N, C-alpha and C positions, 0 to 999 in steps of 0.2 A: 593457568591457560598457556598452551604451547604457542609461543610467539615465533618459533622458527619456521613454521608453515602456517601463516595466518591467512586463512581463506575467508573472504567476505562475500556475502550474498546480498545483493542490492535489488530490492523490489521498487519499481518506479511506477508513478502515475502522472497524469498530465494536469489535473485540476488544481494541484497544490503549488504550481510553479509561479514565481513572481512574474507579474505582467499578464497572466492568464486569468481572466475573470468572467468569460462568457462561454456558454456551451455552444451555441449555434455558430458563431463566427470563428471560435478558437479551438475547440476540442473535437468537433465533428469533421470528418474527412471532406465534407462539402463546404466547410467554412472558408471564408476569404483568408483568414490568418492561421489556418491549421498548420501549414508547413513551418511558419514562423514559430508557432508554439512548440512544435517538435524540436526545433533548433534551441529554443530557450531551455527546454527540459534537458536536452542532451548536454548542454554546457553546464547546467547545474549538476548533472551526474558526473561530468568530467572534473568539476571542482571537488566533489566527494571522493573521487578516485585519487586525485592529487593529495588530499588530506589523508586518505587511508594509506597511501604509499609512504608518506612522510612519517607515519606511525609504525611502519614496518610490514604492512600488508604485502603478501607475496602472490596472491591468487584472488582475482576479483571477477565475479560473475554478475552480469546485469540482466535482470528480467524485465521485459516490457509489460507492465501490468495494465496499460491502457488498452482496452479491448480491441479497438480498431488501429492501434499502433501509436506510439508516442516517441519512439527513439529514431533519430536520424543517424543511420549506421555510418554514413560517410563522415560524420563529425565526431564520432565517438572516440574517446581517449584510447590511444594505441596500447595501453597497458591493460585494458579491460577486455573481457570476453562477454559476448552477449548471446542470449538464446533467441533464435529467430524461428518462426514457423509454428505450425500446429499439426497435431495435438501436443499438449504438454501434460505431464503427470499432475494429479491433484495436489501434489506437494511442491509443484513448480521447481523441481530438481533440488530442493533443499534437503539436506541430510545431516547426520551427526558429524560429518567431517568439517563442517564450517565453524569458524570461530565466533562470528558475529553477524547480525542482520542490520542492514540500513533500510529504512523506509523513506523514499525520496519522492517529493512532489505530491504528497498525500493531502487528502481533503477529509473533512469531518463527515460523520454519518448523517443520514437523511434527517431533516427537521431541525438541525442545530441553528438557532436564531442568527448568530453572527458567523456562521460557517460559510465562507465563500465557496460556491459550486458544490455545496453539500449534497450528498446522495449516498445510497448504499447499493453497490454492485452495478446497477443500471438506472440512470436518472429517468429513463423513458418508461420503464415497465415495473419497477419495484418501489413500493411505498415505504416499507419497513421490514426489518429482520430482527428476530428475537432468538437468542441462545439461552436455553434454560430459563426462560421468562424475562430475560433482560435484553433490552435493545442493544444491538451490536452493529458495527460497521466493518468496513474492510480492514481498518487498522487493527481492531481487536482480533479479527479472524487470523490475520497474518502474525500477530504477536503470539497467539495461542499455537499456531502452526510451528513457529520457531521453538516454542517450549517443548513440543512433542519430541524434538531432536536434541533437547538440552542446550539450545543455542540462544544466547541473550539478544534481544533487540536493543541496540545501544544508541541509535540515532534516528530521529525523524525530522524531515523538512516539510514545510507547508505553511498554511496560515495558522494563526494562533489557536483557533478552535481545534484544528487537527492535532497540533502539538499537545494541547491540554488533554485531548482524548487519549492520546498515547500514554500520557503521564498517569492516567487512572489505572493503567495496567502495570506500568513500569515506572515507579516514582523517580528512579535515578536516570531515566533515559535522557540523553543529550538532545537538545532541540535547537533547530535553526528556523526561527520565525521569519519568513521572507515576505509575508504580507499580513495585514490586519483586515479580516473580513468585516465589512459593514453589514452586509446581509448576503443572501445567496447569489446575488448578481452584481455585487460591487465590493471593492477592497482598496485599501491604501497599500501600494506595493513598493518595495525597495527597488532601486535601480538594478539592472541586471548585474552590474559590476559589484555592487554592495552585497547582493544576494549570493553571488558566487564566492566572494571572499568570506562571508559568514559561514557558508556551507563547508568550505575547505577547512576553516578553523575548527568548526564543531566536529567534523569528521575525525580529525586528528585527536581532538580532545576525547571523543567518544571511545576511540580505541585505546588511548592512553589509560583510561579508567575502566576498561571493560571487565577487568577482574572483579570490580566492585558491583557490577550489575548482574543480577540473577535472572535466569530464564523464568518466564511466566508460565506456570503450570496449573491446570485445573483437572480434576478427576471427573470421569463419566459416572453415570450414563448421560448422554447428550440428547437434547431435543431442539431442533432448529425449525422455527416457523417463519415462513415468508409470506408477506402480504403484497399482492400485485395490484397494479393500477386497474386492470379490468379482467374479466373472465377470458378474454382473448389471449391475454398474456399467460394464463395458466393452462390453456388448452394444449394438451399434449405433454405438459410437464408432469402432471400426476398420472400419466400413463407409464412413466418410467418405473422400473423395479425399485422398491424401497422408498418411494415418495407417496405419502398419503394425501388425499383430498380432504381438507377441513371444510371448505365451502367453495363457492365459485371463484373466489379471488385469493384463496389462502391454501398453502400446502404445509405439510409437516414431514420432517425426516427424523428418525430416531436411530441412535447407534450407541454402543457401549464405549467405542473409541472415537476420538476426534478425527483421526485419519480415515476411518470408515465412513464417518459423516461426510467428509469432503468427497470421497469416492462416489457416494450415492448422489451427492449434490451436482457433480460435474455433468 
């Protein structure tokens, strides 16, 4: 691995941040504590940036993966770059020039018993997603995406269920467990200071050992099935080219290559 130009791609989400345990008040833009949650995430990202820099990272790109926004730009680490605005490519600007992937503030897939704020893609409209017959969440999709460019996912931060989910794809991935999910709507959280210190430590450790972590790769063809909450959620979705209607609440996408699957899904 070339460490002279170490580029790090950081995908963020909001539900896996320590201190964030509620959809309505903390992760929704109308919530009373939404801006506070964004600040908590941004400082966890900053801790990861500090750890990455201490390990030699020279170029850091932050992607805001929380659909309605999760990063507070004014508080972001000065050494990081952040992608803002829409649209964004199906690959979220990731390519083969990156050295490693960090998944920050992540949550477990829908239905995980002790996964705090667990959901897949959208907690309001999607019940479950299957890739080639196996349930998958955002973590799995992002790790597979990284593998398409031969880039290893080396760090995940979030609740224990999210970290364990990542470990099923990448056994050697470094984890920063910042909260213990009790169920979907409650968790035991580290203090913000302890969470940030842990993330900084684990970020450095992840890059120090990144040569030992292999990209996760699977071969096609691919079939992605999405089950929605209601027929209203699928209305219009299966009108898009490449998306098949299975029934009133379920769609199917097929592709030989994973990147083509993402393009059809977008």
